[in-house]
Structures are given as C-alpha cells and as structure tokens.
N, C-alpha and C positions, 0 to 999 in steps of 0.2 A: 967873448965878454966872459966876466966871473960867472956868472949865475950859468950860462950853455957849458966851460970850462971843468965847471964845478958836478954840474951833474952829469957830462962824461965817464967822471971818478969821482963818484959820492964816498965820505970817509968810509971806515967802518971798525976805529980805534976809537974807544971813549976817549973823551979829550981833542977828539980832532972840530974844526969846525966847517959849518957850510953854509951859506946863502940860502935864504926861503922871499918868496913873498911870499906876504901874507894880509889881513884882514885888518885894517887899523876901524872900530868901533867907537870914536869919540863920544857920538851923541847919535842915535836910530835915524840922526838925519844927517849926520857926518862919516860915511861908511865911506874909507879910501883903500886903495889899494897901494901897497909898500914894502920895499925892501927891506928884510932884517938880518942877521945872521945868529945861527945857533950852535949851540957845540950838542955833541953827540954825548948823554949823558948814562945811557944805559943799552944795552944790550942785550934782545931776547932770543929764545927762541924762532919765533915768528913777525918780531918789531924791532925798532930802533926808534930810540926815543930823545927826540934832541928839544933843548930849552933855549929858547931866547936867549941871548947873552944880557938883554935887560933886566931876566926875571932872579926873584930870589928864590927859585922853588932851585934845589940840592938834587944832589946826587940819589940821597936815599929814596927822596920822595919821587924821583923820574926810573929809581930802579921799582919803586913799588906800583908804578903805572907798568913796565914791562911784564912784571908778574901778574897783575889783575888782566892784561889782555892776553899772555899765551893761558893761564887757566880758566879763562869765563868768556872771555868777550872773543877771541878765535875760536876755543871748540865747542860754542853753543852757536854762534853765527851760522859755522861752516857746517854744522849739524840741521841746523834747524832751515837755515835759505839760499843755504848753494855756497859757489866757492867766490873769493874774490877776484877781481875785472885784472887779465896779464899786460898791466904797467910797464912797459920799456922791460920787459925779462926780469925784474927784480921778483926774488921769492917769500920777500918780511913787506910788513907795511912800517911804513914812516907815522910817527905820532910827535907835531909838534904843542911843545907845552908852552904858552906864551902870553905875555899881558895885554900884549896888544888886540886882543878879544873884550880885554876892559877897559880900555881906552887907554891902556899905557897904566893904571893903576894896579899897586899891590900893595896889603893884601884886599883891602875894603872892595866889595863892590860897588862899580862907577853908578852913582847916581842920575845920573846921564842915558844909559843905557848899558845894555852889553848883551854877547850871545854865547852862550853856553861852550857851543861847539860847533865843526860841521866837518861836513868836505864836499870841496869843491871842484865837482864836473869839468872844469876848466883845467883842473892838475892834469886829467884825463889824456890833455894836448900836446901833440909835442913844440918844442920850444919853438921850431922852424915853422909852427902855424900857430901860437898862442905866445908870445914874448916873457907871459906875465906866469905862465902854468910851473910847477913843480913838476909835472913830468912822473909823476910815483903815486903809490894806493898812498895817501897822507889823510888823515884825521887830526883836525886842530883843536886843540883845549884850550880854555880858559885858565891860564894857569892861576887866578886869583881863588878858585875852587879848592885848588889844593893848599891854599894858606888863611883864608877866610880864621878869623877867630874862633868860632862854632866848630869844636874838633870833629862832634859829630857827623855834621856837614861838610865836612871836611874829609872824614875817610869817608862820604857815603855818595856825594853828588854826583863826583868827576865820575865815578866807577858806574853808574845809568850811564852817564851822557859817553860814556867811552862804548860801551858794551850798543846803547843808540846808533851813535855813528857810523862804528863796524856794520851793522846789519842796512845802512842806508849807502854803502861801499858795496857789498855784496849784493844788492837790488841794482846795483848800475849794471853788475855786469849783464843782465837777464832784461832789464826795460829801460834802463837809462834814464830818456829826459819824457819817455811815451808812457809814464802808470797815474793816474790819479792822486794829486798829494795825501789824500788819507789813506788810500791800499798804504804808501809807501813808511810814512807816515803811523799808519797802525802797528804795519811788522817791525818799527825800530820800537815802538813803546809795549809791544807783546815781548821783545825782547828785554825790557827791563825788567820787567815783573816777572820773566819764568826766570834773571837771575838774580831774585831775591827783592827788585828794588820795586818804584811803581807804587802805585792807587795801595797796596796790599800792605805796602811798608811805610807807608805815611803819607807817600810825596806829596807835599802842597799843589805841587805844578801842574801833575798829570790830574790831582783833583778839579784842578780849577779848567782843566781842558775839556775836561768830560761836564762839567757842571755847566762853563759857556755853551756847550750844545744842547744841553737838556735845558734850557732859560728859552734857544730860539733855534731849534732843529731847523725848521720852515727855510731858514739861509743858505742850507747846503744841500750837497749832491753828492753822492758818493761817484760821480761821474766828471767832477770838474776837477781840469786840469793844476789850478792853482788854488790859493789858501784864501777862504771868503776874505774882501778889505774889512767888512761890516765886523767880522767875528772871527778874526784869524785862531784866535784858541780853539774854536766850535770845532774845527778843522782835524786837530790833532784829536778831540774828543769825539767826532764822529767815526773816526781811523780808527781810534784803539777799541772803541764798544765793536766796531763791526768787524777786524782781525781778530778779537776776543771771540766773538761769537760763530767765528769760520771754526778758529781753534778747535772751542770747546766742542762744537756739532759733529769735528769730521776729525778732528783727530791731530797729530803731530806730521805723520806721514803725509798725508792728504794737503796739508799748510804748505808740507816741503813741496809738494810736484804744484801748489799754485807757485810757488818764489818763483821755481826754476821755469814754468812754461814759458815758451816765446810767446805767447799771447799775453798782453798785460793788463793789470786792472780783473774789471767784473767779464772781460773776457777771456781768460784766463780762470777765473772760479769756474766758469758753469763750463767749462770744455773739462774742465779734472773732476768736477762732480756729476755732471752730467745734468742738473738741473738748472733750468732756466732761472736768468737774472731776473725775471718780474718774483718767482715762485720764492727764491732764495730774501729776497730785499723786502716781503709783507711778512715770511718767517719771523726775519729778523725782527720788523718793527713791534709782532707780538711778543716774541720776546722782548723787548725792550719794555715791555708794557706788563706782562705776567709773570717772566722770571720766576720768584723764589716760591711761586705760588703754584707750581704745576710739575712735575715730575720728569715730562717728557723732555729729548736732547735738543729737539728743536725747535721747542721755546725756550730753556733754562740757560743760563751762563754759569760756568765752574769756576773759570779761575779771578774773574772779576763780578760786580754785581753793580748795575745803574740806581739802584734803590736803596737805601740806608747805609747804616759805616761799616759793614764789611767785620762783624764781630769787633769793632772797637778799633781797630786799625788803620780807620782808611783818616784822612786829616782833618775832616768835619762829612756829617753824613749827607749823603744824594738823596736830593727830594726824589730825584726820577722824572719823568716825563708829565 
C-alpha cells in the first residue's frame, strides 16, 4: 500500500511528500482517524517538520517549528526527562502540522472543539500490527495555533504545546501506558513552565487547570490511571502542582531519576526519594495550604504558587484550597 511503501522510505528532502494518518476533530463528539498527505517543509538537527497539504502554514513557519524543537524542546526534555523511544530506528522526531486537529479550519479556532496537539501511542506500533500507525516518533500540532490572528498567541502557545507533547513522547519510553495521568501531564506541564511558558507566563489554560483542581480536589487521586470524567481539567491541575512540588523540594536530578525509573507514578517517586507515599502526599497537602507562609522546602513551592497572582504574572489570582 502507499502507506506501507512510503514508511519504508520516508522522504528526506524539503518538498518531498508523504502520507500520514491523523485525527480529525470536527467536534468533540466527532473525532475520526483519517489519511492525509503532507509535505516535508523543514529539516532540523533532531526533527523533520511536515505540513498537511491542506494547510496555509508556510515553509518559514515550519522552519520556526524546527528551530524551536532543536533549540528548546529537544535539549530540555532529554536533559530533564530522558531519551526518546527508538521507533523504527530513526534518530529524528517527526512533527506533523495539520488543520485536522482544528476540524480542518484555518486560521480561526474551531468553535465546535479542537485539540492543541498530541502524541499517539498507536504510532509506536508497526504497520503490520496497526494499519493506522505512522510508525515513528510523531508529534501532532494544530496548525491554527501558528496562524491565529493574535500574533502574541501565534508565536507563543504552539511552543508550549511542542515541549509538552515532546515530554509525553519521552515519558512513553519509560512508562508507556502504566503511569497515572496526573504524573505524565504534570511532567509535561512542568516542561512548559521551565521553558518560559505556562502559569508564570500568564497562560490561561494552565491557570484554569489548577483552578479546576482547587475547586474540586476530592474528585481526584494521584493513583487514577485516567482523567476524571467529571473534572478532566482538574487532573491536569493536580498533576502540575504535584510535579512542581516534587521538583521544588528535591531538585532537577531527583526528578530526572524519577522520570527514568522503571517504576511509574508514586512507586517510582518512593523508590527514588526513599520516602513513603503517604508521607509525601501529606507534606504536599500541607504545602498547598501553607506555601508562601513558611520557608521550609518541605512545605513551600518555588516554581509556581497555588495561591495568589504570582507577582501579577498569572492570568488571574488563584484562590487556593
């Protein structure tokens, strides 16, 4: 088939075309897997950027994506969270920029629902096992984020999504599908923060995630494998607060050891820190309440704060618990 033959000999020259499978987000209730054709528009040191042939994204914009990945996402995620999985023996990461994640709409955001970007674990399966697999390390990016009418948003939000999804790909090497959602999302959101994005940069979405968790903390558990259906945004909020707390208390090297430990979630955290999960959880709860009122790293955040406005940098003040 075209998919199989092309996967065996992926293009390497700018201007070459290749087939992909992607997700079409017509609405949040109408999400399907569809085939598309994309053109290789930029080749970076660690990545190749393909643009859906139906997209308005230019070669210059694709080159910006490649530069951002090479200079920020790749070096940060590999230094903080480990290496990428070996899929098909390729030493580069593919990035697919497509309007399918926006219901095929550009440049406006699809009012019926959209996806910012993602990595799909199905792409790690050979085509012989999963005919809809792209069989490669692949990050999907919503092309409308590069084309939106707000220049500041167009030049900022996609960058945070890129480093976020890149972290998910790294995490899949070590923990695949056996890690609770909050841990994986928390690490991806910390990646956003430490590369100059997220809550301290006024990101409204991260603020909303933390706010959602603060409003209904009892709905969530750090041990849940799936996002809470009643309050999915709160799962992200819990995750980013937990991982930021671990990072702030124990440091970068400890978090790296947790991220690359064979044990996932709380088990890996306990194995690396040597502190029982119940004690860590109790200290975290106190940190969420005490935070800036104490100086002890055991009960205080540094990267972000669950209460207040972050020196007027947050989208809105966070009320706390």
